[in-house]
Every structure is written in C-alpha cells, then in structure tokens.
N, C-alpha and C positions, 0 to 999 in steps of 0.2 A: 504494500500500500504506500502510495506517495504521500508523505506528510508535508503540508505547506511550510514554506520557509518562514521563520519568525521575523524576518527583516522587513520593515516598512520604511522606505527611503524615498524622499522626494528628489526631484532633479535639483532643487536648490541646495539640498544637503550633500549632494554628490560633487560639489565644486572642489577642484583640486587645490592643494596648497600651492600658492604662487611659486613658480620655479626659483625666483631669486631668493625667496625665503627658505626654500628647501636647501639650496646651495649654501646659504648663509649658516643654516643649522649644521650642515655637514662640515663646513670649514671650521666653525667654532668647536666642533667635537673632535676633528681629526688633527688640526694643526697645533693647538697648545700641547706642550710637552715634547714636541718633535725637535725643537731647537734649544740649544743652550743648557743642556743638563748632562750629567754623567749617568752611566748605567747604575741602577740602584741595587741594593743588597739582595743577595740570594739568587733566585732564578734568572733575573734580568742580567746581572753582571756576569754570572757564570756562562750563560749562553753567549753573551757578547765576547767574553774572554776566549771562548772556543773559536768564534768567527774571526776575531782579530789575530789569533795565533795561526789560523789557516791562511788568512790573507797575507800575513807577514812572513810566511814560510817557517814559522817556529814549530809547526806540527804537521803531520800528514793529513791530507783531506779524507782519506779512507779510514784512518784509524787515529782520530784526534786524541790528544792528551793535554792535561793541564798539570804542570809540575811533575811530569813523568807518569801521572796516573791516567789510565784510560778513561775516557768520558763515555758513560753508558747513556747515550741519547740518540735521537733520530738525526741522521746526517743531512737529509734534504733541506730542512729549514736553515741549518747552519751553513750549508753551501750557499744558500741564497744570500744571507747576510754577508758572508765572506766575499762573495763575488762582487757585491756592491762596494764593500770596503776596498777591495783590490782595484776596482774600476774607477772609483771617485777620489782615491788618495793621489796626490796631496791637496786637491782642490777643496775637499770637504773633510772635516775631521771624522775619525773612525766611528765614534758613537752615533753621529748624525747619519753617516752613510749606512750604518747597519739598521737604523730605524726606518729609513725611507721605504724599503720593500715591505716592511711590516705595516707601515701606515697605509700603503697601497693595498695590502691584504685586507685590512679593516675596511677600507673604502669598497673593495670588491664584495665583502660580506654584506655591507649595507645595500649595495646595488642589487646583488642577487636576491636578498630578502625582499626588496621592492618588487622585482620582476616575478619572483615566485608567488607573492601575494596577488599580483596583477593577473597572472595566469589562472590561479585557483579561483579568484573572484569572478572570472568570466564564465565558469561552468554554470550550467543551468540550475543545479541544486543550490548554488550559493547566491543566485540573483534574488533581489527583493520582490515582494509581492506586487503584481500588476494592479493598478487602481482601475476602478470601473470606468472612469471617464478620463483616464490618462494622467500624466503628471509624475509618474514614477521615474526613478533615475534611469538614465540610459546605461546599458551594460558596461560600455567602455568607461564612462565617467564614474560609475559606481566602483569599478575595479581600480581605477586610478586613485580615487579617494581612499579606498581601503589600503592600497599599497603605500600611500603617503603615511597613513596611520601606522602601518607595520614598521616603516623605517623610523618613525618617531618613537615607537615602543622599544625598538632595539637600542636607540640612543638613550632612552630614559632609564634603562635597566641599570641599577647601581653596580652590579657585579662586573659589568663589562668595562667599567671606567678605568681601573688601573690595569687589569690583566689585558685589556684590549689595546693598551698603549705600551706594552713591553715588547722586547725582542726575543720572544720565546717560541718554541715549536707549536704551542697551542694556537697561535694566530693562523698558522698554515692549516691546522686541523679544523679550525672554525670556518675558514674560507672553503675548505673541502666539503664540510657539512652543508654550508649554504649552497654550494654548487650542486650537491646531490639533491637537496630539496627542490632547487629550481628545475633540475632535470625531471624529477617526478611530476612537478607541477605543469611543466611544458610538454610532457609526453604526448597529449592528444592533439597539440596544436602546431608544434614546431618541426615536425618531420625528423630529419636525421640528427639535428644538433643536440637534442637531449640524450641520444644514445652515446654520442661522443663525450658529452659532458659526464654522464654516469661512468663510462669506461675510464675517464680520467679521475673523477672525484674519489671513488673508493680506494684505488691503489695509491693516490696521492695522500689520502688520509692515513693509510697504513705506513707509507714511507715517512710520514711526518710524526710517527710515534704512537698512532692509535689504531693498530690493526684489529683489535677486538671490537672496538666501536664500529669500524668500517664493515667488518663481517656481520655484526649485529644489525646495523642499518641496512645492509644488503639483504639479509634474510627477511627483515620486516618489509622492505620495499618489494621483494619478490612475491611475498604473500599478498600484498596489496594489489600489485599489478595483475596477478593471476586471477583475482576475484573481481576485477574492475568490469564495469558495464561498457567501457569504451573499447572498441576493437583495437584501436591504435595503442592503448595502454596494455592490453593483453599481449600484443605483439612485442611490447617493450620488455616483457618478463625475462626472456633469455639473455638480453643485454644486461639486465641488472644482476642476474645470476653469474654471468661471466665477469662482471665487475667485482662481485664479492669473491669469486675464485681468484681473480687477479690480486685483490687485497690480501688474501691468505698467502698467496705465493710471495708477494712482496714482504709481508711480515716474517715469513720463514726465511727469506733470503737475507734481509738486513738485520734479523734478530732484534726487532723493535718491540717485543712483547713486554713493555715496561710496566703496564698496569696490572696490579694483582689485587685479588679480593682480600679485604681486611677481615681478620677473624675476630675483631672486637667491635663489630658493627652495633650490637645491642647497647653496649656501654656508651657509644658515641651518638646514639639517636637524639638526645636533647640538643647537642651541638649541631647535628645535621639539620634538625628542624629549624633552628635559628638561622643557619646558613641559607636554607631554602627561602626563608621569609625575607631576609634583607637582600640577598644576592639577586633574586628574581623580581624584586619590587620595581614597578607596579605591574609587570607583565603577568606574574602568577595570578594576581587578583582578576585581571581581565580574562586570562585564559580559563580560569575556573568558571567565570560567568559565561564564556563562550560554550564550554562543555555542558552547562546546564540549559542554556537557552536553545542550543542546537543539539540537544541530547537525542532527538529522533533522527539526526542526520550524521551520526558518528561514522557510519559506513561510507559516507560520501567523501570524495577526495579532498575537498577544501578543509575538512576536519581531520580525516585519518592521516593524511600525509604529514602535516606539522605535528600532530599528536604523536606519531611514531618517533619522530626525531626528538621531541621534547621528553617523552617518557623514557626513551633509551638513555638519555643523558642523566635523568634523575636516578634511574636504576644503577647506572655506573657510579654516580656520585655516592649513593648510599652503600653500595657494595665495597667501595674503596675507602669507607670510613669517613666520608665527608670531603671528598676532593672537589675544591672549587674549580679546578682546571677541567675536570671531567664535566662538571655542571655547566661550564661556559659553553660547551659544544651544543647544548640544547637551546641556546638563545635564539637562533633563527626560527626554530619551531615555536617557541613561546611568543616571539614577536608576531608571527603569522596568526597564531591563535588569538592573541590580544586584539589584532585588527578586526577579526570577525565578531568581537564583542561590541564594537562601536555602533553598528546599526541597531542593536537591541538594548543599548545602555539606557537606563532610566535617568531622568533629569536629576533626581536627588543623588544618585551615585556619581554622576558626572560632576555635580557641584562639590561633593565631598572630596573627590580627587583633586579638583581645582584648588579648593581652599587649603587642603593639606599641603599641596605643592607650594602655594603662595607663602604660607607661614614657615614651612620647613626650609625651603631654599632661600627665602629672604633672611631668615635667622642665620643660616650658614654664611650668606654673603656678608651680613653685618659682622659676624664673628671674624671672618677673614679680614675685613677692613680694620677691625679693632686690633687684631694681632699685628697686622702690618704697621699700623700707627705706633704700636708699642715698641717694636724692635727698630723702627726708623727714628722716632723722636722721643721715645721713652715715656709716652703717655697712652693709656693709663699705667701708672707706676706698678701696680700689682701684676698686671699682665706682662709688663716688661720684665719684672722679677721672675715670673714663672718661665718665660722664654729663656732667660739667662740661666735658670736652674736646669731646665731640660736640655739646653744646647750650650753648655759651657764653652767659652772661647769663640762663639759665633760673632762675627763682625758683619753687620749689615752693609749692603751696598745699594745705592740708589740707581734705578734705571728709569729715565723719562719715558722710554718706549713701553716698558712693562706697565708703568702707571697709566699711560694714555690708553693702552689696550684694556686695562681693567676698568677704567672709567667708562669707556665706550660699551664694554660688556654689561656693566651695571645699568647704564642708561637704557640699553636695549632690553634688559630684563624689566625695568620699570614700564617701558612702553608696551612690552608684551603683556604684562599683568593688567595694565589699563585697557588694552584691547580686549582681553579675554573676559574681564569682569565688568567692563563698562556697559555692555549691552548683550542681548541674547545672540549667540552665534549658532548658525545652522549646520556648518560643515561637520562631516562625520569625524574628522580627525581632531576636532577642537579639544577633546578631553585629554589628548596626549601632548598638546603644545606646551603647557606649563611644566609637566614633568620632564620632557626632553629639554626645554629651555633652561630649567633649573639645574639639571645635571651639567649642561654645557657651560652655564655661568660659573658654577662651583669649580669645574675643572679649569676654566679659564683663569679664575682668580688664584687657584692653587699654583698654576703654571706661570703666573706673572708675578703677583704680589709675594707669594710664599716660596717661589722657586729657589732663591738663595738659601733659605732656611731648610727647605726639604732636601736640597742637594747636600747641605752640610750634615743633615741628620741621617740620610739614607745612602750616601755615597761612601765608598771605601777610600776616596782620595785623601781626606784629612788623616785617616789612620795610616795610610801609606806614607804621607809626609812626616808623620811622627816617627815611623820606623826609619825613614831616610836620615834622620838626625844622628842615627847610630850606625847604620850600615852604608858603606860606600857604594857609589854608583857602579853598575855592571858587575857587582859581586855575585858569587854563587851562594844561594841561601837554601839551606835544608829546612823542612817544616815537619812538625809532629803535632797531630791533633788539630790542624788548622783546616777550616772548611774550604770546599772547592771555590766558593765565591771569593774568599780572601786570597786564595792562590791565584785566581784569575786577575785580581786587582794587583797583586805583587808583580805579576808578569807584565801587565799593561801599564799601570801607573808608575810602578817603581823601576821597570825595565831591568829587573834582576833575573838571573838564571835560577829557577826554582827547582828543587828536587824534593818531592814529597815522600815522606816515609810510608812504606806499604809492606805488605806481607813478603818476606824474603829479602827485604832491603831495609837497613836502618840508616839513621842520619850519620852515624859514624863511618859508614861505608861510602857516603856520597862524595867525599873529597871536598865538600864545601867548607868555607872558613867561617860561616855564620849559620846559626840555628835559631829558628822561631818555633816556640812551643806554645800551643793553646792551653790556657788554664781557665778555671772557673774563679769567679770573684771570691776572695777569702780563703782560697785553697792553693796557695803557692806551692810549687814543687821544688825540691832541691836541685841544684845544678847537676846535669848529667856528667858522668865521669869523662874527663878530658875536655870539658867546656867551662868557661868562666862567665859568670853572670854580668850582663851589661845594663839592662833596663827592663822595665815592664811598661807596656803601652796598651791602650784600649781605644776603641772608637769613641769620640767625644760624647755621643749620645747613647752609648751601650757600655755600661760599666760592668756588666756581668761577664762578658767575654774579654779576657785579658790575654795578651800575647807577651811572653817573656823572650827577650833577645839575649842570645849567648854568642860568645866568640870562641873559636877553637883554641 
C-alpha cells in the first residue's frame, strides 16, 4: 500500500538559499584554521609528521617511520599530504601545504552531500503532496531547497568542527562515504557515473584506513539495491558488490584493519551516549524527527540510503568504545536525514532550535571576545589571570587582519539573527541557518581572535623550543616513553635525528648523545646508567607530561 508523503510544501517554501550566501557559508566554514597555525597535539601533528618526513625524504613512502618506529596507519591519505608538501615547498610552508588537500576533501564532502540530497529528493516517494488547485513546490526547486538544508546541517554539526579541519586519514574516509552515498542516490538517474563512483568510493575508503566500514557499507548498499523498485538500481547491485570485494582486497593488501571492537563497551555506554548527543547536534534531533514522520517510508531510498550510512557509523562508534572518528563517517547520512525533517518540522520546534542557537552561539561569541580582550589589554582582570594561569608564558600578539575578520564575522552573525527572527520566513532551510551560522562564527572567532593562544596551548612548538635550550641543533636524540606526536614534533620543529626506543633496541644502543625520557608529573625517574641529568621540561599548558633531558 502506498502511504502518502507527510510533506506539505508550497512553491514559496521551496526557494533556494541564495548562491552567494551558500558560498559565503562554505568559505566561513572551510577557510578559518587553514592558514597561520601549527599542527596540533596528537593525531593532527602525528599525521603531519609522517607527511613531512615522506616529502623531505626522511622516511620511505611505502613503509613510513617516525623516530625509527613504524607508523601503523593508512598510507593513501599520507601520500596525498606528502605530495602537496613536496609540490608546494618552498612557496608554501609545510603545514599549510598539507592542509590544502584536506580542506578540499571537506569541500568535496559538502558538495557530495548536497548532490546526494538533491538526487534523493527528486524521487517520487520523497516529493511533497500535490495540492488540489496547484501551488505545491516544483520537484527541482523542492530538491534544491532540501539539498541546501543538508549542507547547512552538515556544517552545523558540532563534531565535524575540529576533526573536519585536521590533516588526518578520517577526512579521506569521510569524503569516500559521501561519494558512496551520492553514488547510491544517483543510481537511477545518472547512468554510468554512479557505478564508477561506487567502484572508487569503497576501495578508497579501505585504502584510507576503514576497510571494515567500507565492506559494511557495501553489504548494506547491496541489500538495498537488490530490493529496490527501480530497475536501474537493481542493475546497480553487482557494481556495489564488486566495490565491496575491491575494498576487502585493498584492506588485505595494505593491512589497514586498524579498527577493533572494544571489549569494554558496556562500561563506556554513558560516555558514548554523551558523545552521540553533542557530536551529532543538531543533526541527530532532526534525523530522529525524520524517522518518525517518514516512518511509513523507511523502505524508500530517500530514507534507507542515508539511514544505512548513519546507522553503520553509530554501530562502529559504539563497538569501538566511543570512537568519535568512526562516528564522523556517519555525518553525510545524518545530514541527509536532517534535511528531510525540514518539510515536516513544526513551527514550535523550529522556533526552539532558532532561539537555542541564538542564545548559545551568541554567548560563545561574547565569551570569545571577552577572553580576547583579557589577554590583549588585561581586562577583565580575573579573566586575564585565568588565561595566565592556564597558559603560563603566553605572550599575546596583535593582528589587525584577524581583528577585522572577527568583527566582520560578528556583524554578519548579528545581521543573520535579525533576518531570521525579525519576520516569518518560509524557506525550508530556515531552521538550519542559525545553527550553521553559529558554528561558522565560533570557528571563525577561534581561528582569528584565539589562534595565538590555541597555537601556544595545542602546538608542540613551545615544548620543542624549551628542549632546544639544552640540546644542540642537528643532534641525535634517543627517546623513551615519548608519544608519537612528540616524536613527530622533535623531527619537524627541532630538526633532530630521533631514535625511539622499541622492542629489541634500547637508547643505549642508539649511539645518540642525548636522551629524552617521558615521565609523569610527581614521579621523576633516576638517571639511566651512563647518562647525566640535564633538565626537565613540559609543554606550557600540560604539566602532567614531563620530559627529562639526559646527556650521555
């Protein structure tokens, strides 16, 4: 039995977001953080360290190492960053060169999410109800308006903010998921292109470090295509199966089976629930509303395709004990689902989302300006004292360009709030304008006003400069108990030859004249035999991890 669609949409409501506004949203989301900062602690600087070592010839491209330790990670994304570093040096500094392809991958993800939603919204089951005397939205205009909403939903998702701007393999995985979702969405309409896209998406996902997810998505997609009512989609089934087989072969070839099931899932459930709530906000709320209002259409492609991608990422996240990087791969699916909530969203719910966004992001913006004033001019004094306590030794620097961009972004936010709350708006995407604009504003303020402070707090450069006061340039440095992110920083920022201690090799055998030992705060270790103590140093904003410097 055919159940009527719950969507009632007028032609007036199907107006698209002006293209200049859409491009401005994308620019405000993609460009901040691309320029003028160091790679940050942990995964970001570790991945960058591998790319820089490849590009500079300090390690092999097929078997990369950091400090002599093999790097157990996907090669393809690191090759991408290394290739850009190699091609753009010396015109562009290495951190920026490495970030450029990943910013492009994020842009590709946004574009593919838009086109996937557009294709799915064109299907008959997704179209709004036809009015008795006309006036309903035209199919193409309706699809375009929902696609605009999906892109805004993806930009509004809180969890994508930092992870989406890193130079890590997950960006390549995310773009591959978006490509696979587009291929499934476009299968009835676009002829041979979706087949090629699927054949590329799943193997690329596997080569980027997520073969299990690629195979799982391929299995779900195969089942969906086999049961489809579209002849073109059923003919798509063997192509999806071939892509899943290709992903399995790639995973077996490059040994990228890095994700494992966590055996402590039950103990981690409260933390996992909190992660799901904040990481996917506000997309999860709208996605649940979509599943309820379209509950009689779950077998239709506009719901089943994004639901499969989103559900697979949630299962992977839970199975891995709350991995935010696994959950990130579900963002295209959640964004598409969120878009299909817009035609059925009640006015009260829409108003609640709007006012929450106004108060939350306005408060965040005010906080950002207050802290900026504190470390620039020392007022308010209590805030300045807190900044000095949390980031000892930080010296603020003034940038007229950063201040101008922050002022323009804040004025744009005020204008956007006035536009949204000043009168009743009819466009379908109206409920996602403030969440997306608020996220873009906060990211812009962080990457302009707060960038020097964040760089000081999250970069290993200040720590490396402290080590350099004791260790001469170009020296050989052995390490013991030092994380890979710190090793990457020693090699890139310090330009030392690093030999990390590992099974079968000790620091005494390295032949290095200097030794760096990782310690915990309050638990100093005695000097190793044959080494004399020189100093203890830590990152200015991290007092728990201490590094002891020894000389042979």
